[in-house]
TORDO-536502 format. One record per atom (N, C-alpha, C): atom name; y, x, z. Coordinates in steps of 0.02 Angstrom, whole numbers. Atoms other than C-alpha are relative to their C-alpha. Layout:
# TORDO-536502
<r atom="CA" c2="Y" c1="X" c3="Z"/>
...
***
This chain:
# TORDO-536502
<r atom="N" c2="-39" c1="10" c3="70"/>
<r atom="CA" c2="179" c1="3292" c3="2305"/>
<r atom="C" c2="-57" c1="-15" c3="-35"/>
<r atom="N" c2="32" c1="28" c3="44"/>
<r atom="CA" c2="111" c1="3191" c3="2175"/>
<r atom="C" c2="-34" c1="61" c3="-64"/>
<r atom="N" c2="32" c1="-41" c3="50"/>
<r atom="CA" c2="-17" c1="3282" c3="2055"/>
<r atom="C" c2="-24" c1="-37" c3="-55"/>
<r atom="N" c2="35" c1="35" c3="49"/>
<r atom="CA" c2="-40" c1="3209" c3="1882"/>
<r atom="C" c2="-66" c1="35" c3="-44"/>
<r atom="N" c2="63" c1="-18" c3="44"/>
<r atom="CA" c2="-205" c1="3205" c3="1791"/>
<r atom="C" c2="4" c1="-27" c3="-62"/>
<r atom="N" c2="-14" c1="26" c3="87"/>
<r atom="CA" c2="-174" c1="3201" c3="1594"/>
<r atom="C" c2="-67" c1="-10" c3="-25"/>
<r atom="N" c2="92" c1="-6" c3="38"/>
<r atom="CA" c2="-334" c1="3142" c3="1512"/>
<r atom="C" c2="10" c1="18" c3="-67"/>
<r atom="N" c2="16" c1="-30" c3="71"/>
<r atom="CA" c2="-385" c1="3209" c3="1346"/>
<r atom="C" c2="4" c1="-67" c3="-35"/>
<r atom="N" c2="-10" c1="66" c3="54"/>
<r atom="CA" c2="-359" c1="3088" c3="1205"/>
<r atom="C" c2="11" c1="5" c3="-59"/>
<r atom="N" c2="-47" c1="19" c3="53"/>
<r atom="CA" c2="-289" c1="3032" c3="1046"/>
<r atom="C" c2="58" c1="22" c3="-10"/>
<r atom="N" c2="-66" c1="8" c3="-30"/>
<r atom="CA" c2="-129" c1="3005" c3="1120"/>
<r atom="C" c2="43" c1="71" c3="-15"/>
<r atom="N" c2="-48" c1="-56" c3="-9"/>
<r atom="CA" c2="8" c1="3126" c3="1098"/>
<r atom="C" c2="16" c1="41" c3="76"/>
<r atom="N" c2="-10" c1="-22" c3="-53"/>
<r atom="CA" c2="33" c1="3248" c3="1234"/>
<r atom="C" c2="73" c1="-41" c3="56"/>
<r atom="N" c2="-33" c1="27" c3="-42"/>
<r atom="CA" c2="184" c1="3162" c3="1309"/>
<r atom="C" c2="-4" c1="-75" c3="2"/>
<r atom="N" c2="18" c1="72" c3="-8"/>
<r atom="CA" c2="137" c1="2988" c3="1287"/>
<r atom="C" c2="-74" c1="-5" c3="53"/>
<r atom="N" c2="50" c1="-7" c3="-57"/>
<r atom="CA" c2="-36" c1="3046" c3="1395"/>
<r atom="C" c2="50" c1="3" c3="61"/>
<r atom="N" c2="-42" c1="-32" c3="-61"/>
<r atom="CA" c2="92" c1="3127" c3="1524"/>
<r atom="C" c2="32" c1="-77" c3="26"/>
<r atom="N" c2="-6" c1="53" c3="-29"/>
<r atom="CA" c2="172" c1="2950" c3="1539"/>
<r atom="C" c2="-34" c1="-39" c3="30"/>
<r atom="N" c2="73" c1="40" c3="-18"/>
<r atom="CA" c2="8" c1="2851" c3="1530"/>
<r atom="C" c2="-11" c1="14" c3="91"/>
<r atom="N" c2="17" c1="-24" c3="-37"/>
<r atom="CA" c2="-37" c1="2962" c3="1675"/>
<r atom="C" c2="61" c1="-14" c3="71"/>
<r atom="N" c2="-38" c1="17" c3="-52"/>
<r atom="CA" c2="131" c1="2919" c3="1780"/>
<r atom="C" c2="9" c1="-71" c3="23"/>
<r atom="N" c2="18" c1="77" c3="-6"/>
<r atom="CA" c2="111" c1="2736" c3="1737"/>
<r atom="C" c2="-51" c1="-13" c3="59"/>
<r atom="N" c2="64" c1="-10" c3="-32"/>
<r atom="CA" c2="-72" c1="2755" c3="1807"/>
<r atom="C" c2="16" c1="9" c3="75"/>
<r atom="N" c2="-4" c1="-24" c3="-78"/>
<r atom="CA" c2="-21" c1="2846" c3="1974"/>
<r atom="C" c2="49" c1="-72" c3="17"/>
<r atom="N" c2="-27" c1="44" c3="-39"/>
<r atom="CA" c2="112" c1="2705" c3="2005"/>
<r atom="C" c2="-27" c1="-64" c3="2"/>
<r atom="N" c2="57" c1="67" c3="0"/>
<r atom="CA" c2="-14" c1="2551" c3="1959"/>
<r atom="C" c2="-32" c1="10" c3="57"/>
<r atom="N" c2="40" c1="-2" c3="-31"/>
<r atom="CA" c2="-121" c1="2636" c3="2076"/>
<r atom="C" c2="27" c1="3" c3="78"/>
<r atom="N" c2="-44" c1="-19" c3="-51"/>
<r atom="CA" c2="4" c1="2658" c3="2218"/>
<r atom="C" c2="2" c1="63" c3="28"/>
<r atom="N" c2="-23" c1="-71" c3="-28"/>
<r atom="CA" c2="15" c1="2860" c3="2229"/>
<r atom="C" c2="76" c1="0" c3="15"/>
<r atom="N" c2="-70" c1="19" c3="-25"/>
<r atom="CA" c2="188" c1="2810" c3="2217"/>
<r atom="C" c2="41" c1="-63" c3="-14"/>
<r atom="N" c2="-38" c1="68" c3="-3"/>
<r atom="CA" c2="316" c1="2675" c3="2234"/>
<r atom="C" c2="72" c1="15" c3="-11"/>
<r atom="N" c2="-69" c1="8" c3="2"/>
<r atom="CA" c2="482" c1="2618" c3="2210"/>
<r atom="C" c2="41" c1="30" c3="45"/>
<r atom="N" c2="-50" c1="-44" c3="-51"/>
<r atom="CA" c2="619" c1="2755" c3="2260"/>
<r atom="C" c2="-51" c1="52" c3="22"/>
<r atom="N" c2="35" c1="-66" c3="-1"/>
<r atom="CA" c2="480" c1="2885" c3="2267"/>
<r atom="C" c2="18" c1="63" c3="-68"/>
<r atom="N" c2="-36" c1="-55" c3="44"/>
<r atom="CA" c2="535" c1="3053" c3="2185"/>
<r atom="C" c2="-73" c1="17" c3="-19"/>
<r atom="N" c2="70" c1="-25" c3="36"/>
<r atom="CA" c2="407" c1="3116" c3="2043"/>
<r atom="C" c2="22" c1="71" c3="-8"/>
<r atom="N" c2="2" c1="-60" c3="-14"/>
<r atom="CA" c2="379" c1="3296" c3="2017"/>
<r atom="C" c2="64" c1="18" c3="-56"/>
<r atom="N" c2="-41" c1="-5" c3="61"/>
<r atom="CA" c2="519" c1="3387" c3="1908"/>
<r atom="C" c2="-37" c1="27" c3="-67"/>
<r atom="N" c2="48" c1="-27" c3="77"/>
<r atom="CA" c2="470" c1="3426" c3="1735"/>
<r atom="C" c2="-10" c1="59" c3="-2"/>
<r atom="N" c2="17" c1="-73" c3="-14"/>
<r atom="CA" c2="469" c1="3604" c3="1765"/>
<r atom="C" c2="-67" c1="-8" c3="44"/>
<r atom="N" c2="63" c1="-17" c3="-39"/>
<r atom="CA" c2="334" c1="3579" c3="1902"/>
<r atom="C" c2="-62" c1="-41" c3="-38"/>
<r atom="N" c2="73" c1="26" c3="51"/>
<r atom="CA" c2="230" c1="3457" c3="1787"/>
<r atom="C" c2="-25" c1="46" c3="-53"/>
<r atom="N" c2="-6" c1="-51" c3="59"/>
<r atom="CA" c2="266" c1="3589" c3="1636"/>
<r atom="C" c2="-42" c1="28" c3="23"/>
<r atom="N" c2="28" c1="-70" c3="-28"/>
<r atom="CA" c2="195" c1="3732" c3="1742"/>
<r atom="C" c2="-68" c1="-30" c3="31"/>
<r atom="N" c2="69" c1="18" c3="-10"/>
<r atom="CA" c2="41" c1="3625" c3="1810"/>
<r atom="C" c2="-39" c1="-21" c3="-42"/>
<r atom="N" c2="36" c1="35" c3="50"/>
<r atom="CA" c2="-8" c1="3561" c3="1651"/>
<r atom="C" c2="11" c1="80" c3="-65"/>
<r atom="N" c2="22" c1="-44" c3="33"/>
<r atom="CA" c2="27" c1="3723" c3="1551"/>
<r atom="C" c2="47" c1="-28" c3="-82"/>
<r atom="N" c2="-37" c1="19" c3="64"/>
<r atom="CA" c2="141" c1="3644" c3="1427"/>
<r atom="C" c2="90" c1="-6" c3="3"/>
<r atom="N" c2="-65" c1="0" c3="-4"/>
<r atom="CA" c2="338" c1="3642" c3="1387"/>
<r atom="C" c2="32" c1="-45" c3="37"/>
<r atom="N" c2="-32" c1="58" c3="-36"/>
<r atom="CA" c2="459" c1="3557" c3="1492"/>
<r atom="C" c2="24" c1="-55" c3="-33"/>
<r atom="N" c2="-29" c1="61" c3="32"/>
<r atom="CA" c2="534" c1="3451" c3="1347"/>
<r atom="C" c2="-64" c1="-39" c3="-6"/>
<r atom="N" c2="53" c1="50" c3="9"/>
<r atom="CA" c2="357" c1="3390" c3="1320"/>
<r atom="C" c2="4" c1="-51" c3="57"/>
<r atom="N" c2="3" c1="30" c3="-88"/>
<r atom="CA" c2="360" c1="3322" c3="1511"/>
<r atom="C" c2="85" c1="-43" c3="-1"/>
<r atom="N" c2="-68" c1="36" c3="1"/>
<r atom="CA" c2="551" c1="3257" c3="1480"/>
<r atom="C" c2="3" c1="-44" c3="-54"/>
<r atom="N" c2="9" c1="54" c3="41"/>
<r atom="CA" c2="501" c1="3169" c3="1328"/>
<r atom="C" c2="-40" c1="-58" c3="24"/>
<r atom="N" c2="40" c1="52" c3="-54"/>
<r atom="CA" c2="383" c1="3071" c3="1449"/>
<r atom="C" c2="48" c1="-44" c3="41"/>
<r atom="N" c2="-44" c1="37" c3="-49"/>
<r atom="CA" c2="508" c1="3052" c3="1564"/>
<r atom="C" c2="55" c1="-52" c3="-13"/>
<r atom="N" c2="-68" c1="40" c3="48"/>
<r atom="CA" c2="636" c1="2985" c3="1442"/>
<r atom="C" c2="-29" c1="-67" c3="-21"/>
<r atom="N" c2="42" c1="60" c3="15"/>
<r atom="CA" c2="504" c1="2862" c3="1391"/>
<r atom="C" c2="-4" c1="-60" c3="39"/>
<r atom="N" c2="6" c1="49" c3="-60"/>
<r atom="CA" c2="476" c1="2788" c3="1558"/>
<r atom="C" c2="70" c1="-16" c3="20"/>
<r atom="N" c2="-54" c1="18" c3="-13"/>
<r atom="CA" c2="663" c1="2785" c3="1575"/>
<r atom="C" c2="23" c1="-66" c3="-32"/>
<r atom="N" c2="-19" c1="66" c3="55"/>
<r atom="CA" c2="684" c1="2672" c3="1424"/>
<r atom="C" c2="-13" c1="-66" c3="17"/>
<r atom="N" c2="38" c1="52" c3="-36"/>
<r atom="CA" c2="551" c1="2569" c3="1495"/>
<r atom="C" c2="34" c1="-43" c3="50"/>
<r atom="N" c2="-18" c1="32" c3="-58"/>
<r atom="CA" c2="630" c1="2534" c3="1646"/>
<r atom="C" c2="-39" c1="24" c3="56"/>
<r atom="N" c2="53" c1="-38" c3="-55"/>
<r atom="CA" c2="494" c1="2621" c3="1748"/>
<r atom="C" c2="43" c1="42" c3="62"/>
<r atom="N" c2="-34" c1="-49" c3="-48"/>
<r atom="CA" c2="601" c1="2773" c3="1817"/>
<r atom="C" c2="49" c1="-6" c3="-21"/>
<r atom="N" c2="-75" c1="-22" c3="10"/>
<r atom="CA" c2="769" c1="2821" c3="1846"/>
<r atom="C" c2="-7" c1="82" c3="-12"/>
<r atom="N" c2="4" c1="-87" c3="17"/>
<r atom="CA" c2="799" c1="2995" c3="1764"/>
<r atom="C" c2="71" c1="25" c3="7"/>
<r atom="N" c2="-67" c1="-18" c3="2"/>
<r atom="CA" c2="966" c1="3086" c3="1815"/>
<r atom="C" c2="-11" c1="77" c3="2"/>
<r atom="N" c2="0" c1="-75" c3="-2"/>
<r atom="CA" c2="1005" c1="3265" c3="1780"/>
<r atom="C" c2="24" c1="22" c3="55"/>
<r atom="N" c2="-22" c1="-20" c3="-53"/>
<r atom="CA" c2="1023" c1="3364" c3="1941"/>
<r atom="C" c2="-40" c1="-39" c3="48"/>
<r atom="N" c2="14" c1="49" c3="-46"/>
<r atom="CA" c2="941" c1="3215" c3="2037"/>
<r atom="C" c2="-75" c1="-5" c3="-15"/>
<r atom="N" c2="78" c1="7" c3="10"/>
<r atom="CA" c2="757" c1="3218" c3="1952"/>
<r atom="C" c2="-7" c1="-94" c3="-21"/>
<r atom="N" c2="41" c1="71" c3="18"/>
<r atom="CA" c2="648" c1="3062" c3="1922"/>
<r atom="C" c2="-11" c1="-32" c3="68"/>
<r atom="N" c2="16" c1="61" c3="-43"/>
<r atom="CA" c2="630" c1="2915" c3="2024"/>
<r atom="C" c2="-31" c1="-67" c3="-25"/>
<r atom="N" c2="35" c1="51" c3="35"/>
<r atom="CA" c2="511" c1="2779" c3="2007"/>
<r atom="C" c2="49" c1="-63" c3="31"/>
<r atom="N" c2="-75" c1="59" c3="-5"/>
<r atom="CA" c2="629" c1="2616" c3="1984"/>
<r atom="C" c2="-58" c1="-66" c3="28"/>
<r atom="N" c2="23" c1="57" c3="-3"/>
<r atom="CA" c2="495" c1="2491" c3="1977"/>
<r atom="C" c2="-82" c1="8" c3="-5"/>
<r atom="N" c2="94" c1="-14" c3="8"/>
<r atom="CA" c2="291" c1="2470" c3="2000"/>
<r atom="C" c2="8" c1="-27" c3="-64"/>
<r atom="N" c2="32" c1="1" c3="77"/>
<r atom="CA" c2="213" c1="2489" c3="1819"/>
<r atom="C" c2="-37" c1="-68" c3="9"/>
<r atom="N" c2="55" c1="66" c3="-3"/>
<r atom="CA" c2="138" c1="2320" c3="1774"/>
<r atom="C" c2="-62" c1="2" c3="-33"/>
<r atom="N" c2="73" c1="-16" c3="5"/>
<r atom="CA" c2="-56" c1="2334" c3="1759"/>
<r atom="C" c2="1" c1="-9" c3="-85"/>
<r atom="N" c2="0" c1="27" c3="60"/>
<r atom="CA" c2="-19" c1="2250" c3="1601"/>
<r atom="C" c2="22" c1="70" c3="-49"/>
<r atom="N" c2="-25" c1="-45" c3="69"/>
<r atom="CA" c2="68" c1="2405" c3="1505"/>
<r atom="C" c2="-55" c1="70" c3="11"/>
<r atom="N" c2="33" c1="-44" c3="-12"/>
<r atom="CA" c2="-67" c1="2519" c3="1575"/>
<r atom="C" c2="-64" c1="-25" c3="-60"/>
<r atom="N" c2="59" c1="23" c3="24"/>
<r atom="CA" c2="-197" c1="2422" c3="1497"/>
<r atom="C" c2="38" c1="-17" c3="-92"/>
<r atom="N" c2="-35" c1="7" c3="64"/>
<r atom="CA" c2="-84" c1="2409" c3="1347"/>
<r atom="C" c2="-11" c1="74" c3="-51"/>
<r atom="N" c2="4" c1="-66" c3="13"/>
<r atom="CA" c2="-85" c1="2599" c3="1334"/>
<r atom="C" c2="-86" c1="11" c3="-35"/>
<r atom="N" c2="56" c1="1" c3="10"/>
<r atom="CA" c2="-275" c1="2588" c3="1341"/>
<r atom="C" c2="-27" c1="-41" c3="-67"/>
<r atom="N" c2="22" c1="47" c3="55"/>
<r atom="CA" c2="-287" c1="2459" c3="1198"/>
<r atom="C" c2="23" c1="35" c3="-53"/>
<r atom="N" c2="-6" c1="-38" c3="61"/>
<r atom="CA" c2="-192" c1="2566" c3="1075"/>
<r atom="C" c2="-34" c1="54" c3="-16"/>
<r atom="N" c2="45" c1="-65" c3="15"/>
<r atom="CA" c2="-290" c1="2717" c3="1103"/>
<r atom="C" c2="-69" c1="-18" c3="-45"/>
<r atom="N" c2="60" c1="21" c3="45"/>
<r atom="CA" c2="-444" c1="2595" c3="1060"/>
<r atom="C" c2="10" c1="-18" c3="-65"/>
<r atom="N" c2="-17" c1="16" c3="61"/>
<r atom="CA" c2="-358" c1="2530" c3="910"/>
<r atom="C" c2="3" c1="79" c3="-45"/>
<r atom="N" c2="-3" c1="-62" c3="27"/>
<r atom="CA" c2="-317" c1="2705" c3="859"/>
<r atom="C" c2="-71" c1="33" c3="-28"/>
<r atom="N" c2="74" c1="-29" c3="17"/>
<r atom="CA" c2="-501" c1="2775" c3="882"/>
<r atom="C" c2="-40" c1="-54" c3="-41"/>
<r atom="N" c2="30" c1="33" c3="62"/>
<r atom="CA" c2="-551" c1="2626" c3="775"/>
<r atom="C" c2="18" c1="20" c3="-72"/>
<r atom="N" c2="-15" c1="-14" c3="74"/>
<r atom="CA" c2="-450" c1="2663" c3="646"/>
<r atom="C" c2="-19" c1="71" c3="-32"/>
<r atom="N" c2="22" c1="-74" c3="35"/>
<r atom="CA" c2="-511" c1="2856" c3="641"/>
<r atom="C" c2="-80" c1="-33" c3="-15"/>
<r atom="N" c2="55" c1="13" c3="17"/>
<r atom="CA" c2="-685" c1="2767" c3="628"/>
<r atom="C" c2="-1" c1="-43" c3="-60"/>
<r atom="N" c2="-1" c1="34" c3="66"/>
<r atom="CA" c2="-640" c1="2655" c3="488"/>
<r atom="C" c2="-24" c1="-79" c3="17"/>
<r atom="N" c2="-1" c1="73" c3="-29"/>
<r atom="CA" c2="-647" c1="2492" c3="594"/>
<r atom="C" c2="39" c1="-23" c3="-2"/>
<r atom="N" c2="-51" c1="29" c3="15"/>
<r atom="CA" c2="-552" c1="2370" c3="535"/>
<r atom="C" c2="33" c1="-35" c3="53"/>
<r atom="N" c2="-23" c1="39" c3="-61"/>
<r atom="CA" c2="-442" c1="2262" c3="655"/>
<r atom="C" c2="-40" c1="-55" c3="8"/>
<r atom="N" c2="39" c1="57" c3="-40"/>
<r atom="CA" c2="-538" c1="2100" c3="646"/>
<r atom="C" c2="-72" c1="19" c3="9"/>
<r atom="N" c2="55" c1="-32" c3="-18"/>
<r atom="CA" c2="-694" c1="2208" c3="663"/>
<r atom="C" c2="-14" c1="18" c3="75"/>
<r atom="N" c2="-1" c1="-28" c3="-63"/>
<r atom="CA" c2="-650" c1="2276" c3="820"/>
<r atom="C" c2="37" c1="-63" c3="48"/>
<r atom="N" c2="-12" c1="70" c3="-42"/>
<r atom="CA" c2="-580" c1="2097" c3="888"/>
<r atom="C" c2="-54" c1="-28" c3="19"/>
<r atom="N" c2="65" c1="32" c3="4"/>
<r atom="CA" c2="-745" c1="2044" c3="851"/>
<r atom="C" c2="-48" c1="33" c3="51"/>
<r atom="N" c2="26" c1="-49" c3="-44"/>
<r atom="CA" c2="-822" c1="2189" c3="958"/>
<r atom="C" c2="12" c1="-10" c3="53"/>
<r atom="N" c2="-20" c1="7" c3="-75"/>
<r atom="CA" c2="-727" c1="2165" c3="1104"/>
<r atom="C" c2="-21" c1="-70" c3="4"/>
<r atom="N" c2="24" c1="58" c3="-19"/>
<r atom="CA" c2="-754" c1="1986" c3="1097"/>
<r atom="C" c2="-77" c1="-13" c3="21"/>
<r atom="N" c2="71" c1="-4" c3="-10"/>
<r atom="CA" c2="-943" c1="2004" c3="1096"/>
<r atom="C" c2="-21" c1="48" c3="50"/>
<r atom="N" c2="-5" c1="-59" c3="-65"/>
<r atom="CA" c2="-925" c1="2154" c3="1228"/>
<r atom="C" c2="8" c1="-43" c3="74"/>
<r atom="N" c2="-34" c1="28" c3="-60"/>
<r atom="CA" c2="-835" c1="2018" c3="1339"/>
<r atom="C" c2="-43" c1="-69" c3="-3"/>
<r atom="N" c2="56" c1="47" c3="-32"/>
<r atom="CA" c2="-969" c1="1877" c3="1315"/>
<r atom="C" c2="-45" c1="17" c3="39"/>
<r atom="N" c2="47" c1="-33" c3="-28"/>
<r atom="CA" c2="-1089" c1="1992" c3="1350"/>
<r atom="C" c2="3" c1="10" c3="81"/>
<r atom="N" c2="-1" c1="-19" c3="-90"/>
<r atom="CA" c2="-1030" c1="2051" c3="1520"/>
<r atom="C" c2="30" c1="-65" c3="27"/>
<r atom="N" c2="4" c1="54" c3="-33"/>
<r atom="CA" c2="-979" c1="1870" c3="1564"/>
<r atom="C" c2="-60" c1="-34" c3="16"/>
<r atom="N" c2="73" c1="20" c3="-2"/>
<r atom="CA" c2="-1156" c1="1816" c3="1533"/>
<r atom="C" c2="-34" c1="50" c3="69"/>
<r atom="N" c2="48" c1="-35" c3="-31"/>
<r atom="CA" c2="-1232" c1="1964" c3="1631"/>
<r atom="C" c2="53" c1="-5" c3="70"/>
<r atom="N" c2="-24" c1="19" c3="-59"/>
<r atom="CA" c2="-1096" c1="1916" c3="1782"/>
<r atom="C" c2="-27" c1="-75" c3="26"/>
<r atom="N" c2="27" c1="59" c3="-21"/>
<r atom="CA" c2="-1141" c1="1749" c3="1778"/>
<r atom="C" c2="-89" c1="-15" c3="28"/>
<r atom="N" c2="70" c1="7" c3="-23"/>
<r atom="CA" c2="-1330" c1="1784" c3="1786"/>
<r atom="C" c2="-13" c1="33" c3="68"/>
<r atom="N" c2="8" c1="-47" c3="-72"/>
<r atom="CA" c2="-1294" c1="1918" c3="1943"/>
<r atom="C" c2="24" c1="-67" c3="46"/>
<r atom="N" c2="-21" c1="52" c3="-51"/>
<r atom="CA" c2="-1208" c1="1753" c3="2023"/>
<r atom="C" c2="-60" c1="-61" c3="13"/>
<r atom="N" c2="42" c1="55" c3="-15"/>
<r atom="CA" c2="-1344" c1="1628" c3="1988"/>
<r atom="C" c2="-66" c1="35" c3="48"/>
<r atom="N" c2="64" c1="-46" c3="-24"/>
<r atom="CA" c2="-1470" c1="1785" c3="2056"/>
<r atom="C" c2="10" c1="-23" c3="78"/>
<r atom="N" c2="-22" c1="1" c3="-55"/>
<r atom="CA" c2="-1360" c1="1776" c3="2210"/>
<r atom="C" c2="-27" c1="-81" c3="46"/>
<r atom="N" c2="0" c1="78" c3="-31"/>
<r atom="CA" c2="-1375" c1="1590" c3="2250"/>
<r atom="C" c2="-81" c1="-20" c3="12"/>
<r atom="N" c2="68" c1="32" c3="-14"/>
<r atom="CA" c2="-1560" c1="1576" c3="2255"/>
<r atom="C" c2="-26" c1="30" c3="78"/>
***
């Protein structure tokens, strides 16, 4: 049975649970047609109320990632797009930046600078291998 690992962070708990399910789907731990643990199983494992898990499952249902039916449980409907997982991480980054007082354009500049630095480092490593 799939055991979800829910990361700590600024997101509300139900959003972190939904993110953990999306991550499990994106990583191939579960695939289309596979059953997810019941809301009660997840709630017991995480020490949270069942309604918190159901809220996460409903969000996943609403976005088309899972089927959720009373008495039948939750089943993966389709693979979670990697972009959905990345979008969640970007949203968390935006919230963290706002808590630190960093404006949106400052965050964009920071990300751009980091991306340029990472690309230069990759290019330098490639040039070093070609010698």
